[in-house]
BALOBA-1460 file (C-alpha; in Angstrom, 3 decimals):
// residues 86
<rec num="1" residu="m" x="28.397" y="16.927" z="-102.398"/>
<rec num="2" residu="t" x="26.821" y="17.971" z="-105.701"/>
<rec num="3" residu="i" x="26.393" y="14.353" z="-106.653"/>
<rec num="4" residu="w" x="24.846" y="13.605" z="-103.149"/>
<rec num="5" residu="k" x="22.377" y="16.503" z="-103.629"/>
<rec num="6" residu="t" x="21.440" y="15.347" z="-107.123"/>
<rec num="7" residu="l" x="20.538" y="11.934" z="-105.594"/>
<rec num="8" residu="i" x="18.463" y="13.348" z="-102.720"/>
<rec num="9" residu="y" x="16.533" y="15.927" z="-104.826"/>
<rec num="10" residu="p" x="14.023" y="13.422" z="-106.482"/>
<rec num="11" residu="l" x="13.648" y="11.048" z="-103.489"/>
<rec num="12" residu="s" x="10.250" y="12.522" z="-102.388"/>
<rec num="13" residu="a" x="8.747" y="11.769" z="-105.924"/>
<rec num="14" residu="i" x="10.078" y="8.220" z="-106.425"/>
<rec num="15" residu="n" x="9.718" y="4.943" z="-104.613"/>
<rec num="16" residu="l" x="13.080" y="3.031" z="-104.445"/>
<rec num="17" residu="s" x="13.691" y="-0.330" z="-102.616"/>
<rec num="18" residu="r" x="16.667" y="-0.781" z="-100.286"/>
<rec num="19" residu="s" x="18.442" y="-2.975" z="-102.858"/>
<rec num="20" residu="q" x="17.858" y="-0.212" z="-105.607"/>
<rec num="21" residu="c" x="19.284" y="2.335" z="-103.259"/>
<rec num="22" residu="d" x="22.381" y="0.019" z="-102.661"/>
<rec num="23" residu="c" x="22.920" y="-0.368" z="-106.394"/>
<rec num="24" residu="i" x="22.695" y="3.408" z="-106.791"/>
<rec num="25" residu="m" x="25.061" y="4.207" z="-103.847"/>
<rec num="26" residu="a" x="27.733" y="1.511" z="-104.761"/>
<rec num="27" residu="p" x="29.645" y="3.207" z="-107.337"/>
<rec num="28" residu="l" x="29.290" y="6.561" z="-105.542"/>
<rec num="29" residu="l" x="30.883" y="5.107" z="-102.346"/>
<rec num="30" residu="h" x="33.503" y="3.221" z="-104.556"/>
<rec num="31" residu="y" x="34.857" y="6.698" z="-105.555"/>
<rec num="32" residu="a" x="33.889" y="8.927" z="-102.617"/>
<rec num="33" residu="l" x="35.509" y="6.782" z="-99.777"/>
<rec num="34" residu="p" x="39.022" y="6.764" z="-101.210"/>
<rec num="35" residu="a" x="38.664" y="10.661" z="-101.790"/>
<rec num="36" residu="m" x="37.915" y="10.948" z="-98.202"/>
<rec num="37" residu="g" x="40.849" y="8.881" z="-97.271"/>
<rec num="38" residu="v" x="38.977" y="5.808" z="-96.330"/>
<rec num="39" residu="c" x="39.396" y="2.283" z="-97.884"/>
<rec num="40" residu="c" x="36.554" y="1.541" z="-100.270"/>
<rec num="41" residu="n" x="36.071" y="-1.768" z="-98.451"/>
<rec num="42" residu="f" x="35.430" y="-0.033" z="-95.077"/>
<rec num="43" residu="p" x="32.462" y="-1.759" z="-93.323"/>
<rec num="44" residu="r" x="29.257" y="-0.166" z="-94.435"/>
<rec num="45" residu="s" x="28.026" y="-0.265" z="-90.800"/>
<rec num="46" residu="k" x="30.683" y="2.016" z="-89.926"/>
<rec num="47" residu="v" x="30.108" y="4.268" z="-93.058"/>
<rec num="48" residu="f" x="26.494" y="4.840" z="-92.087"/>
<rec num="49" residu="a" x="26.938" y="4.995" z="-88.299"/>
<rec num="50" residu="p" x="26.809" y="8.504" z="-86.716"/>
<rec num="51" residu="t" x="30.021" y="10.303" z="-85.834"/>
<rec num="52" residu="s" x="29.107" y="9.974" z="-82.104"/>
<rec num="53" residu="h" x="29.594" y="6.200" z="-82.555"/>
<rec num="54" residu="l" x="32.751" y="6.617" z="-84.565"/>
<rec num="55" residu="g" x="31.245" y="6.192" z="-87.870"/>
<rec num="56" residu="l" x="31.490" y="8.485" z="-90.973"/>
<rec num="57" residu="g" x="28.136" y="9.963" z="-90.425"/>
<rec num="58" residu="l" x="26.794" y="9.377" z="-93.965"/>
<rec num="59" residu="q" x="23.142" y="8.603" z="-94.290"/>
<rec num="60" residu="h" x="21.886" y="5.721" z="-96.481"/>
<rec num="61" residu="l" x="19.741" y="6.841" z="-99.504"/>
<rec num="62" residu="y" x="16.805" y="4.650" z="-98.292"/>
<rec num="63" residu="t" x="16.878" y="6.146" z="-94.979"/>
<rec num="64" residu="l" x="16.916" y="9.679" z="-96.404"/>
<rec num="65" residu="q" x="14.019" y="8.766" z="-98.654"/>
<rec num="66" residu="e" x="11.892" y="7.688" z="-95.732"/>
<rec num="67" residu="i" x="12.873" y="10.773" z="-93.658"/>
<rec num="68" residu="i" x="11.883" y="13.140" z="-96.506"/>
<rec num="69" residu="r" x="8.450" y="11.316" z="-96.971"/>
<rec num="70" residu="l" x="7.755" y="11.690" z="-93.208"/>
<rec num="71" residu="n" x="8.786" y="15.371" z="-93.449"/>
<rec num="72" residu="d" x="6.325" y="15.962" z="-96.317"/>
<rec num="73" residu="i" x="3.549" y="14.224" z="-94.531"/>
<rec num="74" residu="v" x="4.022" y="16.289" z="-91.329"/>
<rec num="75" residu="t" x="4.399" y="19.562" z="-93.439"/>
<rec num="76" residu="h" x="1.359" y="18.991" z="-95.621"/>
<rec num="77" residu="v" x="-1.170" y="17.271" z="-93.394"/>
<rec num="78" residu="s" x="-2.342" y="20.402" z="-91.771"/>
<rec num="79" residu="k" x="-2.249" y="22.766" z="-94.907"/>
<rec num="80" residu="d" x="-4.638" y="22.913" z="-97.778"/>
<rec num="81" residu="t" x="-2.139" y="22.097" z="-100.438"/>
<rec num="82" residu="i" x="-2.229" y="20.107" z="-103.609"/>
<rec num="83" residu="t" x="0.291" y="17.663" z="-102.144"/>
<rec num="84" residu="r" x="-2.070" y="16.925" z="-99.222"/>
<rec num="85" residu="k" x="-4.898" y="16.089" z="-101.643"/>
<rec num="86" residu="l" x="-2.538" y="13.558" z="-103.436"/>
């Protein structure tokens, strides 16, 4: 979880493409999935699927980046902050 939080923290300040996020997540998933008791070749569609659809419930880094950006827009659009002016 500490590695995941380290990856999530700067997402609002940087702009990564989906392929860049895949490259960043590949080594993490290669080591994290076996630690969770899942084969590292498990289909990524199931890794990133919600648990209600029998997936692992992990969120893709690119998806999290967009969610964080939308959250920042909604939070700062109505306030007079430096972030809004940017």
